[in-house]
C-alpha positions in Angstrom: -2.8 18.5 16.7 -5.8 15.6 16.0 -6.2 14.4 12.6 -9.9 13.9 12.6 -10.4 13.0 8.8 -8.9 12.6 5.5 -9.2 16.0 3.3 -8.5 14.9 -0.4 -5.1 13.5 -1.8 -1.4 15.7 -3.1 -1.8 13.5 -6.3 -5.5 15.8 -7.1 -3.9 19.1 -6.7 -2.3 20.6 -9.5 1.7 22.1 -9.2 -0.2 25.2 -9.5 -1.7 24.3 -5.8 0.8 22.6 -4.5 3.7 25.5 -5.4 3.0 27.8 -2.4 2.9 25.1 0.6 6.2 24.0 3.1 5.7 20.2 2.5 5.3 17.4 5.2 5.0 13.8 5.7 4.4 10.8 8.2 5.9 8.1 6.5 4.2 4.7 6.9 4.1 1.1 6.6 1.5 -0.4 5.8 0.4 -1.8 8.8 0.4 1.1 9.6 -2.8 2.8 7.2 -5.0 0.0 8.4 -5.0 2.1 12.0 -7.4 4.3 12.9 -6.3 5.8 15.8 -2.4 6.8 16.3 0.5 9.4 17.1 2.8 9.8 14.6 5.8 12.4 14.0 6.5 14.3 10.3 9.5 14.4 8.2 10.3 17.5 10.3 9.6 17.0 13.6 5.9 18.1 14.1 4.3 15.2 16.6 0.1 14.8 15.3 -2.2 12.5 16.3 -4.0 10.6 14.2 -8.0 10.1 14.8 -9.5 8.8 12.5 -13.4 7.7 12.0 -13.9 3.6 11.2 -14.8 3.4 8.2 -11.8 5.7 6.3 -8.0 3.9 5.0 -4.8 5.5 4.8 -3.3 6.0 1.0 -0.6 7.0 -0.2 -0.7 11.6 -1.2 -3.5 11.8 1.8 -3.6 15.2 3.0 -3.8 15.3 6.6 -3.6 19.0 7.0 -3.5 22.3 5.3 -3.4 25.6 5.7 -2.7 28.2 3.4 1.1 27.9 4.6 1.8 24.7 4.7 0.7 20.4 3.6 1.3 17.9 5.0 0.6 14.2 3.8 0.8 10.5 4.0 3.6 8.8 2.2 3.9 5.2 2.2 7.3 3.3 2.9 8.3 1.1 0.2 7.3 -3.0 0.7 8.9 -5.6 0.1 7.2 -7.9 -2.0 6.5 -10.5 -4.5 4.9 -9.8 -8.3 3.9 -13.1 -9.5 3.5 -13.0 -13.5 2.1 -16.7 -14.3 2.2 -17.1 -18.0 -1.7 -19.0 -18.5 -4.6 -19.2 -16.6 -3.3 -22.4 -15.8 -0.7 -21.6 -13.6 -2.6 -18.4 -12.1 -4.8 -20.5 -10.4 -2.1 -23.7 -9.2 0.0 -20.1 -8.0 -3.3 -18.7 -6.5 -4.4 -21.8 -4.9 -1.3 -22.9 -3.9 -0.4 -20.3 -2.2 -4.4 -19.7 -1.1 -4.2 -22.4 1.4 -1.7 -20.2 3.6 -3.8 -17.7 3.6 -1.5 -14.8 2.3 -2.8 -11.3 2.3 -2.3 -10.7 -2.2 -3.7 -8.1 -4.4 -4.0 -8.7 -7.9 -3.6 -6.8 -10.5 -5.3 -5.9 -14.3 -2.8 -5.7 -17.5 -3.8 -1.9 -17.5 -2.0 -1.3 -14.1 1.3 -0.3 -14.4 2.9 -4.1 -14.2 1.4 -3.9 -18.4 -0.1 -7.5 -17.3 -2.0 -9.8 -14.7 0.1 -10.4 -11.5 -0.5 -10.7 -8.5 1.2 -9.2 -5.2 2.3 -11.1 -2.4 4.4 -9.6 0.9 7.8 -11.4 0.5 7.9 -14.5 2.2 11.5 -16.9 1.3 8.6 -20.4 1.3 6.8 -18.6 -1.1 10.5 -17.1 -3.2 11.1 -21.6 -2.8 8.0 -22.8 -4.4 7.8 -20.2 -6.6 11.5 -21.0 -8.0 10.7 -24.8 -7.8 7.6 -24.9 -10.2 8.9 -22.5 -12.8 6.5 -19.5 -11.8 8.0 -16.1 -13.3 8.4 -13.6 -10.5 10.6 -10.3 -9.1 11.4 -9.3 -5.9 10.8 -5.5 -5.7 10.2 -2.8 -2.8 6.8 -1.7 -4.0 4.5 1.5 -2.6 1.4 -1.0 -2.3 -1.8 1.1 -3.1 -3.8 -0.1 0.0 -3.1 -2.1 2.3 -2.3 -5.8 2.7 -5.7 -7.5 4.2 -6.6 -10.9 5.1 -9.5 -11.8 3.5 -12.0 -12.9 5.4 -13.7 -16.5 5.8 -14.9 -19.3 7.6 -14.1 -23.4 7.6 
């Protein structure tokens, strides 16, 4: 089976809509979320091909296939990340500037997010962990399902 488009997201469906469906999924790493063409195997062993339009990017819960009996969705594997939570704007600026020079992929979340405060999330890297520890910047190392794939910021020198 070849999948050409995302049919919505599992999180948009009610429990009643999900009740009668056999649910299957593919587990993808954050790197795989950006790949528009790939061959995948579902949790139950069903092989599918993915051939999405160039503008589409996968997210956790995306529906790849749905009929009267079956629902196949994307499940994003947790990523090993550092959740950095500087205590003030000066510290955040220092961290962002210092880590920005390393061209790290980062995601930012505000106080309204599940983190409950403004944080910067980067993939785990032992040198970043050492830097944060050395400079007494509050952080935690966590396994997180990220809402979107990590991306490099476009820039020129």
